[in-house]
N, C-alpha and C positions, 0 to 999 in steps of 0.2 A: 664592239660586232653586235653584228642584229642576231637575235634568235628569231625560228622558224619554224613548224611546226606546220603539217600538213595532211591531208587525211587522201587516204584510194579507198577498192574494196578488192579484198583478192580473191577470185571466185571457186569455191569452197570445196570443190572438185578436185582444183589444182595445189591446193595446200602442204603439201608435204618438196612435191613440187619445187616451189618458188622457198623453200624452205631452203632446200639443197643447193641451189639456187644460189641463192644468197650468203653460200659457205665456200660457194667457189666463185667469188668474182673476179673477172679478166682482171689479171696488171694491172694490162695502161686501160681500162677500164678504171680504176682504182683511183692510177694515176690521170686523167683524167679528173675526174671529179678532184682532185684536191689545188689541177691546176687553175683550177677555174674559182676558188674560195668553195671548199662545202667541208668542213670543218668540222669533229665532231659532230656528223652522219650518224644516228642511227636510223633503223625501221624496231617497232616491236607490230604486234599479228597476234593475234585474237581469232578465237579457234571459228567465231564465225565466220573469216575471212577479214573482218578491220580492223586497216594498214593504218598504222600512226608513225607517222619520219620527225625528224628532230635534226639543223645539222641549225648553223654555225658558218652565217657571211661576214666579210668588213663590210659586206656593198650589201642590200635588197635581195630580196627575195628572184623577181624578176632579173633581172643581174647577171648572176643561180644559176641562171635559168638558160638565160643565153647564150653567156660566154659553154654549158654544155652543147647548146643547140648547135655550135660551129663546129664541132666533133666530132670527129669520121665515125669517132666506139662509140657513143654516142647514141647515133642511128642505132646502128647493127647488135647494138643494148636492146633500142628499148622497141624494133622489127621481134627482137627475140622473147621478149615479154611479152609483149600488148595482149598475146593468148589472154595473161592468167587475170586480166582484169579485168569485172564485171563493171557495166555503165559506160563507158566507154568506145560503144559502139567499129571498134578493136584497134581504136588509136591509139597510142599513147601512151602511156603514164603520165610521162613531161609535161604531160600538156591535157589532165584532167583532175593534174594534182587540185585539190583543195583547199584552197592556207586558211592558218586556223585563229583568229585571233586571240595575240597575249593579252592575259586578264592582270595575273602576276607576276609575279617573280623574285627569290630569293634573293638577295647578294647570297 
């Protein structure tokens, strides 16, 4: 499994709504993530809006993104979530995720 970490920035004025949306992720979105190799997926949000995401996938970050890009539910979810993010010019978060380099892992 490849471990993937990424960062995004959530707008400070939308933090509470962002949290609420993630307490109620659409079941069809959850299934699409699983189907496309997003395992052990977690999001961590700092009070200033820094968002750290982590997941494990059998292939690569790009393969996981490409799989989700083929899912109709992902397009709807990304459209709904686009206003929550800074620095993406209204674009989709899955097109602006900055992958982090893994520099250590304790087995």
